[in-house]
N, C-alpha and C positions, 0 to 999 in steps of 0.2 A: 220179452223179444220186443226188439222196436218194431213199431208201427209206421213205416215211412210213408204211406198215403195219407192216414191221421196226420203227421206231423207238417207234412207239406202244403195241406190245407189249412193247417193252423198257423204256420207262416205266411200262406199268401192274404188271410183274413188278418194276421196282425199288419202286415205291410199295407194294407188297405185303411186300418183305424189310424196308425202310427201317423201318418201324414196329418190327420184330422187332429188326433191329439195334440201334438207339438204345435200344431198353427193355433190351436185354442189355449196352450202354455203362453204364446208369444216367444217359442224359441225352436231350436232344433239339436239335435245331436251334434252336429258339428258346427254351432253356432260359436262364434267367437268369444262370447262372455258366458259360454256354458260347459257344463263337461262335454269330453268327447268319448264316443264309444269304438270299438273296433268295426271293421267292417263285417258281416255278418252276423252280430251280436240281435241275440233275439229280443226285440222290443217288443214288450206286454203292453197290452192294451188297457185304459184305466176302465172300460165298460167291461162288467163281468170279470173284475180282475181276479179273482180266489181260481175259477175257474181256468182261464188263461194261464195262471202260476200253476197249477196243478198240471196241466196238461204240457209246459214247457219241463217239468222236474221230472214229469214220468217219460217224456221223449228225449230227454238230453242224450247227447252223446259227450266223451271225452272231449276237451277243448271248447265246450258250448261257454257264452257269454249272456247271461239272462238278466235282462235290464227291467226293473221296475219304473214305471212313469213318476214324474214329479207331480208332487199333490199329498193330500192326506185321504187314505181309503181306508173303508171299514172292511175287514176279511171276514168270513165266513164259516173259515174252518181251517186246522192246522197246514201248513204247507210243508210236504214232507218229501223229501229229495233221498233216494236208498241208491247208493252207488252200486250195489250189488244186487238187484232187482231179483235176480235167477238164483241167488244161493249158490254160484258156482265157484266162488273167492276170487274171481277176477272182477277188480272193481273199476269204475269211470275214473278219469283221471283229469285234473285241470277244471274244473267246473267253476265258473265265477259268476258271483249273484250281485249285481250293482242297482244303486238307485243314483240319485241326484245329487245326493248330500245328507247328512245325516238328521237335518232339520228341512229339508226340501221332500224328501221321500219318506213319508211317515204310513207304516202299515198298521192300523189300528184293530186289536183282536178284542175289544170289549165287548162284541157280540159274537163272538166264535162259539162255534158248537165243539171245538176243538180245544184241548187244553195248553199245548204249546203254541207259540208263534210258528217259527221255522224247528222244525226237526229233522236234520240230516245224520246219516248213518252209512257205513261202510263206504265212505269216501277216500280218495286219497289227491292230496293238493286241493282242496277246496278255498276259495278266497271268497269273502262277505265285505263289501265295501260300501260306505257312502249311503245308509238307510237308517231307518227308525224301526223299532218294534215296541208298539206301545200295546199296554193292558193286557197283556195275556193272562190268560187264568192260571197258567202252572208256572212254566218258563218262556222267556220271550226266544231265544236262539239256544237249543241244545243241538249238540253234535256228538256223537258216540262212535265207536270203532274207526277212528278217522285219523290217517295218517298224513301228516301235512293240514294245519289250519292256519290262514291268515285273515285274522277279523282286523279292520281297519277303519277308524273315522264311521263307527257304528253307535247308534244311540240305542237304549233300551231304557223304557222309562213307564211309571206307573203315576198317574198324575194326582194331585189333590190329597186327601189328608193320607198319613200312613199308617197303615192298620192290616191285621191278620189275614185280610181278605185280597191282598194283593199277590201276586205272584211269587213263587220263591226265589229263583234265580233268573240274572239278565242273561249274562254271557256265560254258557255253561258247556264246556268240552269235558267228556268224562270217558274214561278208557280210551285215551286218544294218545296220540305223539306228534312230536314237531309244533309245536304251536304257538304263535305269533298273535297277541293281541295288544294294538296298539291305538293311541289317540282317538280314543274310543270313551262314552258317557254313558253311566249308569246311575238311575234314580229311584229308591222306593221298592227295592226288593225286599220281601217279608223274610228272606234267608240271607243270600250274598247277589251282591250285583256282580261280581267276576268271580267266578267260580272254578276253579279248574281240579277236578278230582281224579285219582287214580291213574295218573298219565305221565308222560316224561318228555324232558327236551321242551322246556317251556319259557317263554319269554313274554312277560308283562309290562308293557313299560308306556309311559305319557298317558294314562288314563285318568280319568275323574270320576270318582265314585262318590257318590252326594246321598246322604237319606236312606242310606239300606241299614239294615242289621249289621251285615256283615260289611264292611266296603270292598274289600278284596280277598279271598280266601284260597289257599292252596293246602290242597287236601289227600292225604294218601299220594302223594306225588314222588319225582325221584329228576334230579337235574332242572331247577328253576329258580330262575333269575326274574324279580319282582323289584324295578326300579323307576325312578323318575317320575312316580306318579303321585296325585294327589287324594287322600282320602279325608272326607271333613264330613261333620254331621252324620255319620253313621253311629249305632251302637258302639259297635267297635272298629276300628280303623283296619288293622289288615293280622287276618288269622293264618297260621299255619298250624296245622292239626293233623293226628294221625290217629285214625278211628278205627275201631274193631268191627270192621266191616266183612273180613272172614272170605276173602276172594282172592289171596296171595299177594295183594298190591297196598304195598306201603312204602312210608316215604322217607328221603335223605336228599342231603345236598342240596339245601334251598336258601338262599342269599334274598334278603330284603335290604335293600340299601338306596338312598339318593331319592326318598321319598318326602312329601309332605303329609305329614299326620296330624291332623288339627281338629280340635274341638270335635271330636266324635262321643257327644254326650246324648245322643237321641234315647229316648224311653225305648226299649226294647217291645217291637211288636210282633216279632216272630210268633207262629202258631205254637202251642205248646206240644211236647212230643215223649211219646213213650222211650224215644232213645234217650241215653244219658246225657250223651254230650252234644244234641242238637244246639243250634245257636240261641234258643231260646233260653239258656243257661249264662250267656255273656252279658256280664256287668256293664250298664251303660257308663258310659265315661271312660273306655279302655282304647289306648292307642293300639297297641301291638298284643295277640294272646298267640303264645304258641303252647300248644296240647300236646304232650306225648310226643313230641316231634325230637328228633336226633339229627345232627349234623347240618344245624342252622347258624346263619350268621346275620346277625341284623345290624346294619354300620351307617353311619354318615346321613340317618334322616333327620330331620326336624319333627318332632315329637312335643307339641305342644298344646296346653290348656284340655287336658283332661281331668274328670271330676273325679275318677276313681284312682285310677294309676296308670302310668305311661306302658310299663312292658311288664308282662307276666308271662313265668314259664313254669309248666305246672305239669304234673303227672296227671294220670287218667285217676287216681284215687281221690283226687278232689271233687272229678264228674261223677263217679259212684263208689262210695265207701263199701259197697260189696264187692268189689273187684278181688278176686283171689283166685288160685286155679282150682279150688275145689269147686268152685259155684259153675255149674254147668253153662251159665251164660257165655263164660270165656273160656271155657277148656278147649275148644276144637280153634279158637279163634287165633289163641295163644301159640297152639300146636301149628295152627298155619303161618305163624310168622310173626305177628302182631306184638309190638313190644311197648307197656305202656308206660314206661318211664322215659324220660329225655335224658339224652346224653350229648357230648361234644356241641354246645352251645355257647357262640361268645357275640356277645352284645358291647360293641365299642365303637367309639366316637362318634355317638350322636350328639344333637342338640337337644336336649330334654328341659322343658321348664314348665312350671305352673299346673303341678300334679296334685291331685287328691281334695282339693277344696268341697267336694259334695260326693264323698264316696256312696254308693249307694250298689244294689243288686242282691237278690234272694240267694244266690248261690253263695256268696262268701259275706253273710249280713254277719254272722259268728265273729268273722276275722276284721272285719270294719269296727264291729263292737268291741272288737278285742283290744286293739289298738287304740281306738279312742279312751279308752279306759285307761290306757298307761299315757293319755295325754296327747298324743301324736296323729297325725290322720296316717291313712294306708299308702305305703313308701312308693315312690316313682316307680322303682325297678323291684318286682318282689318273685321271688322264689319258694315254691313250697317244699321242697326238701325232703319231704316223706317219702317218695320213691328210693330216694339215694339213699336214706337210712336204712329202710325196709334191705334193699338189696346189699348194705353193707354189712348188714345185721345177719345175711343169710336167711331172713324169716321164711322166704317163701321163694326157692331161687328160679322155679319154673316161670314164674309170674314176672316176677322184678330182673333177674338175668343176674349175673355175675356182681360181686363187689365192684366199684367204681375204681378204675385206675387214672392216672394221670389225663388220657386222652379224652376220657369219658366226662372230664369237670364241665361244671355249668359256668361259665366266669363273664365277668363285666369289668369294662376300665373305661376310665375317660369319657364319662355320660355327662360331663357340666357338674360335678360336684353335687348331684343331687340324691335325696333319701334312698336307702336300699335297704330291703327286709326279706326276713325268711322265717317261713312258720314253723319249722319242723328243724333240729338238729340233724345234721348229717354223720355224726360220729357215735354209733350206738355204744361204745363205753365210756360214753358221757353218763352220769348216773341223771342228769336230767330228760335223756332223749325218751325213757320210757317212762309210763305209768305202771308201778308194779304193785298195785293193790292186791291184785289179785297176780300173785308170784308164778302162777301156774300158765297163765295170760297177761303178759305185761302187753301194752299198747303204746303206739307213739305219745307221746305228750308233747301237744303244741306249746312252742316258746314265744313266738311273734318276737322274734330278734327286730332291733331296729337300728340305724346308722343315719343320723342327718346326713352326713357326708360320708364316702364309702372310705372303710379303714379295712375291715378283714371280710365282710359277708360278698361272696362271690368275687372275692381276689384270687387269683389265680397264680402262683409262683413263674411258672411257665405260658404264657398266652397261647393258644390255639395256633395253628397254621390257617393261613387263608384257606377256604373253601376254592376248588375250582369253577371258573365262570360256566354259562351254559348257554347253548344256542338251540334255533330250531333250523331245521332244513324243510324248504317248500319248493316244491319243483326245481329241485336242484340247486336253490339259491338259500346259503346260510344265514339267519340273520342271529344278530344278538351279540353278547361281550366275548362268548367264547368261539365266535367265528372272525372270520377276515374283512367281515363288512365295513364299507367306508362310507363317508359321508351321512350318517345316520347322527340327527339333530341329539340324540343321547350318547354321543360318542365320551363325551367328557365324564359321565357317570363311569363308565366301564372301567376308567382309570383311576377309580378310587380306592 
């Protein structure tokens, strides 16, 4: 329940302090050379900012605009907003959290007692703009169970040396829908800078992801467009993963296009994990990774200067060779709907260059050595093939699914004449597909196929049709390529 008396007192004290604060900053909310805020905005004071922000979040009403002051401030604890504090299923709507700019309002959580910087849950139509969140112990801005998220011109940063002590995620919506993340900057995450997980109706555009383990990651999500972003200096540039998380949320229909994915060669500094496919397995020097992800289109990207490989498409068998339906780790999750083998993937019309100069990574060490023993480096576009082989062989149909039909194929075309490779054959009738040393237990035999320029590997007779565009609807306004939005700077990317 609201406490109108306490909020009234809070607003009165805020009003008194705001004049002092803005005078000290040399500006005001209606200054012609600074940002403007709507009448009635809750202007948080610089003094005792943690408590003031907590009060504002606890006492918020639908439509409130909460403004953090200009400057850099140390926050003492996580700032939590719960849009449904009573748990009655009726959420607050239209909450806006603002600063003076992502470089002008910096919330520093280096001394915070809490794990996250901002934690927002159970909201409807939440907007976060023009502020920075620095040095959070766990995650900078986490949102959960929220429908309608607009994050614009936000920075999440861990300064200094890149190491596993940094927080995991920068911008981190999970189990949400209708998400627009744009014009933001993420640096130093020990997992992913921009991470959208187990969500739907997603637009991620015009962001810059620098020196994270994963620059941008879409995980177990449906209907996502990732475009017009810059991912550089990360361990892996852009990741699309579908993982065995067991909550009936699995991904499809993800498009990655018109991004600048360059020189993602940073040594992996993620924490080790008991989870087989945590980002700790990402090989340094990787542009795009598709892991167990179906219905994915990667096109019109610039993917350059990667030490290991430019684009990798792989099943979960590479992450965990113990994967099968008999393994109790995976039985319930496969029953839940997870599919470890990627299908319907199209990699086309990308500009790929300078790949494989210094390949490395514990996960693929044997693959690297195998290709090098053959006198070549890791191919620029690499497909594992093992999941498709097992599916076509009917080796464990509960795990791998049915044999591949034409619409399931993994296809690549028109990617600049770069090398293509495939680790396993996909035709089970080929005598080289399986090692039959033990006739009672044939096992897939790696072949490490390589073509300096594409001839047959991943060449499909019938290219896949285009995936549908995605959009996000926030407060009744639709954004993204699947909407009727006009005047957006990324409109040209939508026409690719």
